MDTraj code that builds the backbone (N, CA, C; nanometers):
import mdtraj as md
import numpy as np

residues = "MET PHE ASP THR LYS LYS VAL ASN LEU LEU GLY ILE ARG ASP GLN MET ARG MET SER ASN VAL GLU ARG TRP GLN ILE MET ARG THR HIS ARG GLN GLN ASN VAL ALA GLU HIS THR CYS ASN VAL MET LEU ILE ALA MET ASP ILE ILE GLU ASN TRP GLU HIS ASN PRO ASP GLN SER GLY ARG PRO GLU GLU GLY ILE PRO ALA PHE ARG ASN ALA VAL LEU MET THR ALA LEU TYR HIS ASP LEU ALA GLU VAL VAL LEU GLY ASP LEU PRO SER PRO LEU LYS ASP ALA LEU SER GLY PRO ALA ARG GLU ASN LEU ARG ALA ILE GLU GLN THR ILE GLU PRO ARG TYR VAL VAL ASN GLY LEU ALA ALA ASP VAL LEU LYS ALA ALA ASP LEU MET ASP ALA ILE HIS PHE LEU ARG GLU LEU GLY GLN ASP GLU HIS ALA MET ASN VAL LYS MET LYS LEU GLY LYS LYS PHE ASP ALA VAL MET ARG ASN THR ARG ALA TYR THR LEU ARG GLU ALA MET GLU THR THR TYR ALA ASN LEU ALA SER GLY LYS GLN THR PHE LEU GLU ASP LEU VAL".split()
xyz = np.array([
    [-1.1747, 2.3084, -1.8059],
    [-1.1416, 2.1687, -1.7792],
    [-1.0442, 2.1622, -1.6631],
    [-1.0600, 2.0651, -1.5793],
    [-0.9767, 2.0474, -1.4615],
    [-0.8404, 1.9936, -1.5024],
    [-0.7337, 2.0562, -1.4537],
    [-0.5973, 2.0136, -1.4852],
    [-0.5566, 1.9046, -1.3863],
    [-0.5595, 1.7795, -1.4301],
    [-0.5283, 1.6681, -1.3408],
    [-0.3779, 1.6464, -1.3244],
    [-0.2969, 1.7263, -1.3916],
    [-0.1520, 1.7167, -1.3743],
    [-0.1028, 1.8145, -1.2676],
    [-0.1876, 1.9096, -1.2308],
    [-0.1519, 2.0103, -1.1317],
    [-0.1687, 1.9524, -0.9911],
    [-0.0761, 1.9857, -0.9029],
    [-0.0882, 1.9478, -0.7619],
    [-0.1598, 2.0607, -0.6895],
    [-0.2638, 2.0271, -0.6179],
    [-0.3411, 2.1256, -0.5428],
    [-0.3141, 2.1055, -0.3941],
    [-0.2193, 2.1839, -0.3427],
    [-0.1795, 2.1717, -0.2030],
    [-0.2751, 2.2514, -0.1161],
    [-0.3449, 2.1810, -0.0287],
    [-0.4376, 2.2467, 0.0615],
    [-0.3647, 2.2828, 0.1902],
    [-0.3666, 2.4101, 0.2237],
    [-0.3018, 2.4576, 0.3448],
    [-0.3851, 2.4264, 0.4675],
    [-0.3331, 2.4647, 0.5811],
    [-0.3992, 2.4324, 0.7071],
    [-0.5392, 2.4924, 0.7152],
    [-0.5567, 2.6115, 0.6583],
    [-0.6897, 2.6736, 0.6614],
    [-0.7914, 2.5883, 0.5852],
    [-0.7500, 2.5379, 0.4702],
    [-0.8370, 2.4481, 0.3933],
    [-0.8582, 2.3160, 0.4672],
    [-0.7511, 2.2606, 0.5217],
    [-0.7608, 2.1323, 0.5898],
    [-0.8590, 2.1384, 0.7068],
    [-0.8589, 2.2496, 0.7772],
    [-0.9483, 2.2648, 0.8920],
    [-1.0955, 2.2679, 0.8503],
    [-1.1218, 2.2884, 0.7227],
    [-1.2606, 2.2881, 0.6745],
    [-1.3206, 2.1481, 0.6697],
    [-1.2423, 2.0453, 0.7036],
    [-1.3001, 1.9103, 0.7092],
    [-1.4175, 1.9072, 0.8063],
    [-1.4140, 1.9941, 0.9082],
    [-1.5254, 1.9956, 1.0047],
    [-1.6509, 2.0586, 0.9459],
    [-1.6410, 2.1237, 0.8307],
    [-1.7573, 2.1844, 0.7649],
    [-1.8251, 2.0901, 0.6659],
    [-1.7593, 1.9822, 0.6301],
    [-1.8109, 1.8920, 0.5267],
    [-1.8919, 1.7817, 0.5940],
    [-2.0216, 1.7814, 0.5676],
    [-2.1103, 1.6822, 0.6278],
    [-2.1092, 1.5519, 0.5490],
    [-2.1174, 1.4433, 0.6242],
    [-2.1295, 1.3098, 0.5660],
    [-2.2761, 1.2665, 0.5698],
    [-2.3076, 1.1605, 0.5002],
    [-2.4393, 1.0973, 0.5065],
    [-2.5526, 1.1891, 0.4590],
    [-2.5302, 1.2638, 0.3510],
    [-2.6339, 1.3566, 0.3033],
    [-2.7612, 1.2861, 0.2600],
    [-2.7510, 1.1624, 0.2150],
    [-2.8712, 1.0930, 0.1675],
    [-2.9212, 0.9906, 0.2707],
    [-2.8749, 1.0065, 0.3932],
    [-2.9086, 0.9124, 0.4993],
    [-2.9789, 0.9870, 0.6120],
    [-3.0804, 0.9254, 0.6687],
    [-3.1489, 0.9855, 0.7822],
    [-3.0791, 0.9398, 0.9109],
    [-3.0202, 1.0358, 0.9811],
    [-2.9494, 1.0058, 1.1053],
    [-2.9956, 1.1038, 1.2131],
    [-2.9716, 1.0669, 1.3384],
    [-3.0137, 1.1527, 1.4496],
    [-2.9336, 1.2824, 1.4550],
    [-2.8132, 1.2802, 1.4032],
    [-2.7324, 1.4009, 1.3921],
    [-2.6340, 1.3823, 1.2778],
    [-2.5778, 1.4902, 1.2318],
    [-2.4801, 1.4838, 1.1233],
    [-2.3432, 1.4452, 1.1778],
    [-2.2666, 1.3806, 1.0931],
    [-2.1260, 1.3554, 1.1203],
    [-2.0490, 1.4357, 1.0180],
    [-1.9381, 1.4955, 1.0578],
    [-1.8572, 1.5676, 0.9597],
    [-1.7298, 1.4901, 0.9297],
    [-1.6600, 1.5321, 0.8271],
    [-1.5414, 1.4594, 0.7817],
    [-1.4301, 1.4639, 0.8863],
    [-1.4176, 1.5734, 0.9608],
    [-1.3145, 1.5797, 1.0643],
    [-1.3423, 1.4773, 1.1746],
    [-1.4681, 1.4655, 1.2153],
    [-1.5051, 1.3659, 1.3168],
    [-1.4769, 1.2248, 1.2653],
    [-1.5162, 1.1985, 1.1436],
    [-1.4918, 1.0681, 1.0817],
    [-1.3419, 1.0400, 1.0753],
    [-1.2643, 1.1389, 1.0365],
    [-1.1195, 1.1228, 1.0258],
    [-1.0596, 1.0857, 1.1607],
    [-1.0997, 1.1572, 1.2637],
    [-1.0506, 1.1265, 1.3985],
    [-1.0902, 0.9849, 1.4382],
    [-1.2130, 0.9464, 1.4127],
    [-1.2591, 0.8120, 1.4472],
    [-1.1795, 0.7046, 1.3731],
    [-1.1541, 0.7269, 1.2443],
    [-1.0776, 0.6301, 1.1651],
    [-0.9372, 0.6157, 1.2235],
    [-0.8777, 0.7276, 1.2635],
    [-0.7443, 0.7211, 1.3238],
    [-0.7474, 0.6441, 1.4560],
    [-0.8472, 0.6702, 1.5403],
    [-0.8577, 0.5997, 1.6686],
    [-0.8774, 0.4495, 1.6472],
    [-0.9645, 0.4147, 1.5545],
    [-0.9917, 0.2734, 1.5267],
    [-0.8677, 0.2058, 1.4696],
    [-0.8004, 0.2720, 1.3752],
    [-0.6787, 0.2146, 1.3170],
    [-0.5732, 0.1939, 1.4247],
    [-0.5598, 0.2904, 1.5134],
    [-0.4635, 0.2786, 1.6236],
    [-0.4974, 0.1588, 1.7114],
    [-0.6248, 0.1387, 1.7408],
    [-0.6664, 0.0260, 1.8240],
    [-0.6363, -0.1061, 1.7544],
    [-0.6646, -0.1140, 1.6259],
    [-0.6339, -0.2364, 1.5505],
    [-0.4851, -0.2674, 1.5604],
    [-0.4031, -0.1666, 1.5367],
    [-0.2580, -0.1875, 1.5374],
    [-0.2093, -0.2260, 1.6767],
    [-0.2642, -0.1632, 1.7807],
    [-0.2252, -0.1999, 1.9179],
    [-0.2648, -0.3444, 1.9496],
    [-0.3837, -0.3849, 1.9074],
    [-0.4250, -0.5246, 1.9279],
    [-0.3318, -0.6198, 1.8543],
    [-0.2915, -0.5815, 1.7348],
    [-0.2016, -0.6644, 1.6548],
    [-0.0638, -0.6708, 1.7194],
    [-0.0172, -0.5550, 1.7659],
    [0.1158, -0.5469, 1.8264],
    [0.1258, -0.6340, 1.9516],
    [0.0163, -0.6439, 2.0274],
    [0.0178, -0.7201, 2.1524],
    [-0.0132, -0.8681, 2.1339],
    [-0.0380, -0.9103, 2.0119],
    [-0.0587, -1.0521, 1.9848],
    [0.0773, -1.1220, 1.9921],
    [0.0905, -1.2273, 2.0719],
    [0.2207, -1.2939, 2.0840],
    [0.2683, -1.3594, 1.9550],
    [0.1769, -1.3895, 1.8644],
    [0.2156, -1.4481, 1.7359],
    [0.2711, -1.3362, 1.6475],
    [0.3973, -1.3420, 1.6164],
    [0.4653, -1.2364, 1.5407],
    [0.4564, -1.2552, 1.3889],
    [0.3897, -1.3606, 1.3437],
    [0.3854, -1.3873, 1.1997],
    [0.3073, -1.2803, 1.1250],
    [0.3505, -1.2538, 1.0037],
    [0.2805, -1.1601, 0.9169],
    [0.3052, -1.0148, 0.9476],
    [0.3970, -0.9839, 1.0382],
    [0.4249, -0.8454, 1.0743],
    [0.4934, -0.7740, 0.9581],
    [0.4733, -0.6427, 0.9470],
    [0.5371, -0.5681, 0.8377],
    [0.6888, -0.5639, 0.8549],
    [0.7592, -0.5683, 0.7427],
    [0.9058, -0.5668, 0.7445],
    [0.9608, -0.4395, 0.8077],
    [0.8922, -0.3281, 0.7884],
    [0.9415, -0.2007, 0.8394],
    [0.9219, -0.1854, 0.9895],
    [0.8517, -0.2794, 1.0517],
    [0.8257, -0.2745, 1.1947],
    [0.6953, -0.2030, 1.2256],
    [0.6411, -0.2312, 1.3429],
    [0.5113, -0.1759, 1.3824],
    [0.5134, -0.0230, 1.3921],
    [0.6158, 0.0403, 1.4531],
    [0.6114, 0.1872, 1.4630],
    [0.6027, 0.2570, 1.3266],
    [0.6817, 0.2137, 1.2303],
    [0.6765, 0.2740, 1.0960],
    [0.5436, 0.2435, 1.0285],
    [0.4942, 0.1216, 1.0464],
    [0.3646, 0.0812, 0.9912],
    [0.2552, 0.1693, 1.0496],
    [0.2560, 0.1869, 1.1828],
    [0.1560, 0.2699, 1.2513],
    [0.1598, 0.4130, 1.1965],
    [0.2773, 0.4695, 1.1828],
    [0.2888, 0.6063, 1.1316],
    [0.2323, 0.6190, 0.9910],
    [0.2622, 0.5233, 0.9051],
    [0.2112, 0.5279, 0.7682],
    [0.0586, 0.5203, 0.7662],
    [0.0031, 0.4303, 0.8461],
    [-0.1430, 0.4157, 0.8504],
    [-0.2078, 0.5430, 0.9049],
    [-0.1530, 0.5983, 1.0130],
    [-0.2141, 0.7170, 1.0742],
    [-0.2035, 0.8392, 0.9838],
    [-0.0918, 0.8566, 0.9152],
    [-0.0798, 0.9707, 0.8229],
    [-0.1777, 0.9553, 0.7057],
    [-0.1926, 0.8349, 0.6576],
    [-0.2881, 0.8117, 0.5490],
    [-0.4307, 0.8347, 0.5982],
    [-0.4605, 0.7867, 0.7180],
    [-0.5946, 0.8068, 0.7748],
    [-0.6253, 0.9548, 0.7920],
    [-0.5259, 1.0320, 0.8363],
    [-0.5460, 1.1746, 0.8586],
    [-0.5917, 1.2463, 0.7318],
    [-0.5387, 1.2069, 0.6195],
    [-0.5679, 1.2770, 0.4945],
    [-0.6545, 1.1968, 0.3975],
    [-0.7086, 1.0825, 0.4399],
    [-0.7755, 0.9941, 0.3435],
    [-0.9000, 1.0561, 0.2792],
    [-0.9646, 1.1505, 0.3447],
    [-1.0825, 1.2151, 0.2868],
    [-1.0623, 1.3655, 0.2661],
    [-0.9387, 1.4105, 0.2632],
    [-0.9114, 1.5537, 0.2492],
    [-0.9703, 1.6120, 0.1202],
    [-0.9735, 1.5351, 0.0140],
    [-1.0297, 1.5849, -0.1125],
    [-1.1750, 1.6284, -0.0961],
    [-1.2430, 1.5777, 0.0052],
    [-1.3832, 1.6127, 0.0268],
    [-1.4003, 1.7589, 0.0700],
    [-1.2928, 1.8218, 0.1141],
    [-1.2980, 1.9658, 0.1448],
    [-1.3337, 2.0435, 0.0186],
    [-1.2882, 1.9945, -0.0950],
    [-1.3135, 2.0601, -0.2234],
    [-1.4328, 1.9986, -0.2947],
    [-1.4445, 1.8661, -0.2888],
    [-1.5473, 1.7951, -0.3652],
    [-1.6768, 1.7712, -0.2887],
    [-1.6719, 1.7806, -0.1567],
    [-1.7845, 1.7377, -0.0747],
    [-1.7778, 1.5869, -0.0578],
    [-1.8612, 1.5341, 0.0291],
    [-1.8659, 1.3896, 0.0512],
    [-1.9670, 1.3313, -0.0462],
    [-1.9162, 1.2839, -0.1580],
    [-2.0048, 1.2259, -0.2583],
    [-2.0571, 1.0918, -0.2078],
    [-2.1882, 1.0692, -0.2153],
    [-2.2439, 0.9430, -0.1674],
    [-2.1849, 0.8238, -0.2423],
    [-2.1575, 0.7168, -0.1688],
    [-2.0999, 0.5966, -0.2292],
    [-2.1822, 0.5423, -0.3455],
    [-2.3179, 0.5421, -0.3376],
    [-2.3929, 0.4926, -0.4529],
    [-2.3642, 0.5733, -0.5804],
    [-2.3402, 0.7023, -0.5648],
    [-2.3060, 0.7839, -0.6820],
    [-2.1697, 0.7425, -0.7356],
    [-2.0711, 0.7302, -0.6467],
    [-1.9377, 0.6881, -0.6905],
    [-1.9439, 0.5518, -0.7580],
    [-2.0223, 0.4595, -0.6992],
    [-2.0344, 0.3256, -0.7563],
    [-2.1024, 0.3275, -0.8931],
    [-2.1933, 0.4232, -0.9128],
    [-2.2665, 0.4319, -1.0396],
    [-2.1815, 0.4908, -1.1519],
    [-2.0790, 0.5670, -1.1145],
    [-1.9928, 0.6252, -1.2165],
    [-1.9142, 0.5153, -1.2854],
    [-1.8951, 0.5307, -1.4145],
    [-1.8167, 0.4322, -1.4877],
    [-1.7296, 0.5038, -1.5899],
    [-1.6359, 0.4306, -1.6426],
    [-1.5507, 0.4803, -1.7497],
    [-1.4847, 0.6129, -1.7191],
    [-1.4943, 0.7066, -1.8142],
    [-1.4254, 0.8344, -1.7996],
    [-1.4696, 0.9148, -1.6770],
    [-1.5977, 0.9076, -1.6404],
    [-1.6448, 0.9842, -1.5253],
    [-1.5757, 0.9372, -1.3974],
    [-1.5673, 0.8064, -1.3795],
    [-1.5016, 0.7508, -1.2604],
    [-1.3526, 0.7855, -1.2609],
    [-1.2890, 0.7722, -1.3753],
    [-1.1456, 0.8025, -1.3858],
    [-1.1188, 0.9510, -1.3619],
    [-1.2066, 1.0370, -1.4111],
    [-1.1897, 1.1808, -1.3885],
    [-1.2016, 1.2153, -1.2399],
    [-1.2983, 1.1554, -1.1725],
    [-1.3133, 1.1806, -1.0298],
    [-1.1886, 1.1353, -0.9542],
    [-1.1400, 1.0162, -0.9843],
    [-1.0175, 0.9672, -0.9190],
    [-0.8992, 1.0580, -0.9489],
    [-0.8894, 1.1032, -1.0718],
    [-0.7784, 1.1909, -1.1093],
    [-0.7840, 1.3218, -1.0321],
    [-0.9038, 1.3764, -1.0177],
    [-0.9188, 1.5005, -0.9404],
    [-0.8805, 1.4761, -0.7947],
    [-0.9295, 1.3680, -0.7356],
    [-0.8973, 1.3368, -0.5957],
    [-0.7462, 1.3234, -0.5756],
    [-0.6787, 1.2675, -0.6729],
    [-0.5347, 1.2447, -0.6592],
    [-0.4511, 1.3711, -0.6749],
    [-0.5126, 1.4814, -0.7157],
    [-0.4369, 1.6064, -0.7246],
    [-0.4334, 1.6799, -0.5912],
    [-0.5189, 1.6386, -0.4963],
    [-0.5289, 1.7076, -0.3678],
    [-0.4176, 1.6580, -0.2757],
    [-0.3383, 1.7511, -0.2275],
    [-0.2283, 1.7208, -0.1357],
    [-0.2478, 1.8023, -0.0083],
    [-0.1984, 1.7588, 0.1071],
    [-0.1167, 1.6395, 0.1259],
    [-0.2007, 1.5120, 0.1159],
    [-0.1365, 1.4107, 0.0667],
    [-0.2026, 1.2822, 0.0462],
    [-0.0987, 1.1735, 0.0670],
    [-0.1325, 1.0772, 0.1440],
    [-0.0452, 0.9627, 0.1677],
    [-0.1162, 0.8394, 0.1151],
    [-0.0411, 0.7490, 0.0592],
    [-0.0984, 0.6271, 0.0033],
    [-0.0275, 0.5078, 0.0661],
    [-0.1047, 0.4114, 0.1093],
    [-0.0492, 0.2866, 0.1619],
    [-0.1048, 0.1706, 0.0818],
    [-0.0326, 0.0609, 0.0863],
    [-0.0741, -0.0601, 0.0161],
    [-0.0699, -0.1774, 0.1132],
    [-0.1144, -0.2905, 0.0667],
    [-0.1020, -0.4134, 0.1433],
    [-0.1762, -0.4092, 0.2751],
    [-0.1088, -0.4564, 0.3808],
    [-0.1713, -0.4667, 0.5123],
    [-0.2115, -0.3308, 0.5676],
    [-0.1335, -0.2277, 0.5392],
    [-0.1680, -0.0932, 0.5869],
    [-0.2987, -0.0468, 0.5228],
    [-0.3166, -0.0757, 0.3954],
    [-0.4416, -0.0404, 0.3276],
    [-0.5587, -0.1194, 0.3858],
    [-0.5326, -0.2444, 0.4247],
    [-0.6374, -0.3252, 0.4876],
    [-0.6814, -0.2633, 0.6198],
    [-0.5853, -0.2179, 0.7008],
    [-0.6185, -0.1547, 0.8287],
    [-0.7003, -0.0288, 0.8049],
    [-0.6574, 0.0536, 0.7101],
    [-0.7275, 0.1786, 0.6814],
    [-0.8700, 0.1520, 0.6337],
    [-0.8873, 0.0581, 0.5432],
    [-1.0205, 0.0269, 0.4917],
    [-1.1097, -0.0292, 0.6024],
    [-1.0539, -0.1180, 0.6843],
    [-1.1321, -0.1750, 0.7945],
    [-1.1747, -0.0655, 0.8917],
    [-1.0833, 0.0246, 0.9260],
    [-1.1144, 0.1330, 1.0195],
    [-1.2205, 0.2260, 0.9619],
    [-1.2096, 0.2551, 0.8338],
    [-1.3063, 0.3418, 0.7654],
    [-1.4462, 0.2795, 0.7706],
    [-1.4537, 0.1518, 0.7398],
    [-1.5823, 0.0824, 0.7424],
    [-1.6363, 0.0685, 0.8850],
    [-1.5478, 0.0404, 0.9809],
    [-1.5933, 0.0280, 1.1197],
    [-1.6557, 0.1573, 1.1690],
    [-1.5961, 0.2717, 1.1337],
    [-1.6552, 0.3976, 1.1773],
    [-1.7932, 0.4168, 1.1164],
    [-1.8071, 0.3859, 0.9883],
    [-1.9370, 0.4015, 0.9223],
    [-2.0422, 0.3097, 0.9845],
    [-2.0050, 0.1852, 1.0080],
    [-2.0977, 0.0892, 1.0677],
    [-2.1369, 0.1355, 1.2081],
    [-2.0385, 0.1750, 1.2855],
    [-2.0644, 0.2203, 1.4226],
    [-2.1559, 0.3433, 1.4235],
    [-2.1279, 0.4387, 1.3339],
    [-2.2100, 0.5596, 1.3286],
    [-2.3555, 0.5243, 1.2978],
    [-2.3765, 0.4389, 1.1984],
    [-2.5139, 0.4025, 1.1623],
    [-2.5797, 0.3168, 1.2694],
    [-2.5037, 0.2315, 1.3371],
    [-2.5600, 0.1513, 1.4460],
    [-2.6085, 0.2428, 1.5580],
    [-2.5291, 0.3440, 1.5906],
    [-2.5616, 0.4341, 1.7006],
    [-2.6633, 0.5415, 1.6619],
    [-2.6538, 0.5914, 1.5377],
    [-2.7302, 0.7114, 1.5027],
    [-2.8150, 0.6997, 1.3767],
    [-2.8122, 0.5834, 1.3121],
    [-2.9004, 0.5639, 1.1976],
    [-3.0446, 0.5685, 1.2430],
    [-3.1305, 0.6303, 1.1631],
    [-3.2650, 0.6593, 1.2122],
    [-3.3757, 0.5781, 1.1462],
    [-3.3473, 0.5113, 1.0373],
    [-3.4565, 0.4429, 0.9695],
    [-3.4090, 0.3123, 0.9062],
    [-3.5022, 0.2466, 0.8381],
    [-3.4724, 0.1180, 0.7760],
    [-3.3625, 0.1305, 0.6709],
    [-3.3634, 0.2401, 0.5958],
    [-3.2601, 0.2603, 0.4941],
    [-3.1220, 0.2631, 0.5590],
    [-3.1078, 0.3340, 0.6698],
    [-2.9791, 0.3410, 0.7389],
    [-2.9351, 0.2016, 0.7839],
    [-3.0293, 0.1209, 0.8324],
    [-2.9949, -0.0141, 0.8775],
    [-2.9558, -0.1036, 0.7590],
    [-3.0220, -0.0839, 0.6442],
    [-2.9849, -0.1595, 0.5241],
    [-2.8448, -0.1224, 0.4771],
    [-2.8135, 0.0055, 0.4812],
    [-2.6788, 0.0502, 0.4427],
    [-2.5761, -0.0062, 0.5398],
    [-2.6079, -0.0064, 0.6688],
    [-2.5172, -0.0635, 0.7696],
    [-2.4895, -0.2107, 0.7381],
    [-2.5920, -0.2840, 0.6979],
    [-2.5736, -0.4257, 0.6627],
    [-2.4820, -0.4413, 0.5407],
    [-2.5012, -0.3553, 0.4399],
    [-2.4142, -0.3602, 0.3218],
    [-2.2696, -0.3282, 0.3579],
    [-2.2520, -0.2302, 0.4469],
    [-2.1167, -0.1966, 0.4920],
    [-2.0556, -0.3126, 0.5698],
    [-2.1392, -0.3834, 0.6458],
    [-2.0921, -0.5011, 0.7183],
    [-2.0396, -0.6077, 0.6237],
    [-2.1054, -0.6257, 0.5109],
    [-2.0583, -0.7224, 0.4103],
    [-1.9257, -0.6780, 0.3496],
    [-1.9111, -0.5482, 0.3267],
    [-1.7831, -0.4967, 0.2767],
    [-1.6730, -0.5194, 0.3794],
    [-1.7050, -0.4965, 0.5068],
    [-1.6076, -0.5196, 0.6133],
    [-1.5677, -0.6665, 0.6177],
    [-1.6647, -0.7563, 0.6063],
    [-1.6343, -0.9001, 0.6047],
    [-1.5404, -0.9350, 0.4897],
    [-1.5600, -0.8712, 0.3748],
    [-1.4723, -0.8960, 0.2596],
    [-1.3302, -0.8476, 0.2883],
    [-1.3175, -0.7317, 0.3516],
    [-1.1842, -0.6822, 0.3889],
    [-1.1172, -0.7823, 0.4821],
    [-1.1927, -0.8321, 0.5776],
    [-1.1385, -0.9306, 0.6724],
    [-1.0915, -1.0569, 0.5994],
    [-1.1753, -1.1086, 0.5111],
    [-1.1401, -1.2311, 0.4373],
    [-1.0150, -1.2121, 0.3532],
    [-0.9980, -1.0924, 0.2974],
    [-0.8874, -1.0670, 0.2057],
    [-0.7589, -1.0217, 0.2748],
    [-0.7641, -0.9990, 0.4050],
    [-0.6436, -0.9596, 0.4780],
    [-0.5560, -1.0828, 0.4956],
    [-0.4343, -1.0753, 0.4444],
    [-0.3460, -1.1923, 0.4395],
    [-0.2934, -1.2361, 0.5761],
    [-0.2695, -1.1443, 0.6664],
    [-0.2115, -1.1786, 0.7962],
    [-0.3230, -1.2182, 0.8933],
    [-0.3211, -1.3442, 0.9358],
    [-0.4249, -1.3945, 1.0256],
    [-0.4295, -1.3148, 1.1553],
    [-0.3146, -1.2832, 1.2109],
    [-0.3119, -1.2107, 1.3383],
    [-0.3674, -1.0691, 1.3230],
    [-0.3531, -1.0101, 1.2057],
    [-0.4134, -0.8786, 1.1809],
    [-0.5649, -0.8914, 1.1736],
    [-0.6142, -0.9973, 1.1113],
    [-0.7589, -1.0214, 1.1095],
    [-0.8125, -1.0365, 1.2513],
    [-0.7385, -1.1081, 1.3364],
    [-0.7798, -1.1217, 1.4766],
    [-0.7864, -0.9852, 1.5451],
    [-0.6880, -0.9007, 1.5168],
    [-0.6851, -0.7662, 1.5764],
    [-0.8050, -0.6840, 1.5289],
    [-0.8387, -0.6953, 1.4010],
    [-0.9555, -0.6249, 1.3483],
    [-1.0833, -0.6741, 1.4163],
    [-1.0948, -0.8049, 1.4325],
    [-1.2127, -0.8629, 1.4982],
    [-1.2247, -0.8136, 1.6422],
    [-1.1125, -0.8052, 1.7130],
    [-1.1135, -0.7581, 1.8511],
    [-1.1607, -0.6133, 1.8579],
    [-1.1055, -0.5292, 1.7716],
    [-1.1465, -0.3888, 1.7695],
    [-1.2938, -0.3766, 1.7358],
    [-1.3390, -0.4527, 1.6368],
    [-1.4794, -0.4465, 1.5950],
    [-1.5717, -0.4874, 1.7097],
    [-1.5365, -0.5944, 1.7797],
    [-1.6188, -0.6411, 1.8923],
    [-1.6208, -0.5381, 2.0047],
    [-1.5056, -0.4788, 2.0343],
    [-1.4998, -0.3778, 2.1399],
    [-1.5759, -0.2518, 2.1016],
    [-1.5732, -0.2160, 1.9759],
    [-1.6473, -0.0995, 1.9283],
    [-1.7978, -0.1235, 1.9401],
    [-1.8390, -0.2458, 1.9131],
    [-1.9817, -0.2782, 1.9179],
    [-2.0337, -0.2936, 2.0599],
    [-1.9554, -0.3584, 2.1458],
    [-2.0104, -0.3883, 2.2785],
    [-1.9048, -0.3936, 2.3879],
    [-1.7955, -0.3235, 2.3690],
    [-1.6908, -0.3217, 2.4705],
    [-1.7315, -0.2437, 2.5937],
    [-1.6537, -0.2590, 2.6981],
    [-1.6791, -0.1907, 2.8242],
    [-1.6697, -0.0388, 2.8046],
    [-1.7607, 0.0320, 2.8656],
    [-1.7568, 0.1778, 2.8672],
    [-1.7163, 0.2227, 3.0069],
    [-1.6447, 0.3325, 3.0150],
    [-1.5972, 0.3848, 3.1416],
    [-1.6793, 0.5057, 3.1808],
    [-1.7190, 0.5081, 3.3080],
    [-1.7945, 0.6197, 3.3628],
    [-1.7136, 0.6805, 3.4752],
    [-1.7467, 0.8028, 3.5138],
    [-1.6730, 0.8734, 3.6175],
    [-1.6668, 0.7918, 3.7461],
    [-1.7787, 0.7295, 3.7835],
    [-1.7781, 0.6526, 3.9081],
    [-1.6843, 0.5330, 3.9022],
    [-1.6487, 0.4885, 3.7800],
    [-1.5518, 0.3795, 3.7659],
    [-1.4102, 0.4259, 3.8016],
    [-1.3881, 0.5534, 3.7935],
    [-1.2540, 0.6077, 3.8144],
    [-1.2258, 0.6432, 3.9593],
    [-1.3299, 0.6543, 4.0401],
    [-1.3096, 0.6950, 4.1790],
    [-1.3207, 0.5775, 4.2741],
])
top = md.Topology()
chain = top.add_chain()
for i, resn in enumerate(residues, 1):
    res = top.add_residue(resn, chain, resSeq=i)
    for name in ("N", "CA", "C"):
        top.add_atom(name, md.element.get_by_symbol(name[0]), res)
traj = md.Trajectory(xyz[None], top)
């Protein structure tokens, strides 16, 4: 039986195995995405959301601890948000959703024993969830290969819309919308643009 009271500290060697854990096992895509790539993308997206929010002249709804501390908390949480998958693998969301009662609680308990782990609440959790969903939507938009992938992308879009609706700070919602729009159809830079 798994000891859910024990802390399982994963060292750097284990952490680096995030690049070995494939995502989207039940999805047809043009190429695989791994957890390390996803983690980096979530961090980049979260950073963009926070930068858009920081540059909004409307200061309402800002975190009490200030933007720099907020940014650090979100980025540290993003860095480790899927670390448990090094041990568990990337369990498909439909499987997680199908689990109920003791099975679901046992899985959560196991995930919570994996360290390092950072937890955020409130607006920081909203940024992390939005960034996580944006990466998934973007990946499937760019590399989803069939109707099933497009259907999953649509379902993820509905989840993203719910995160947006439930985010209390209006200016943060605006920042999320800006990042989402830029991710979908923002300007791309080419070498000839730089010379």
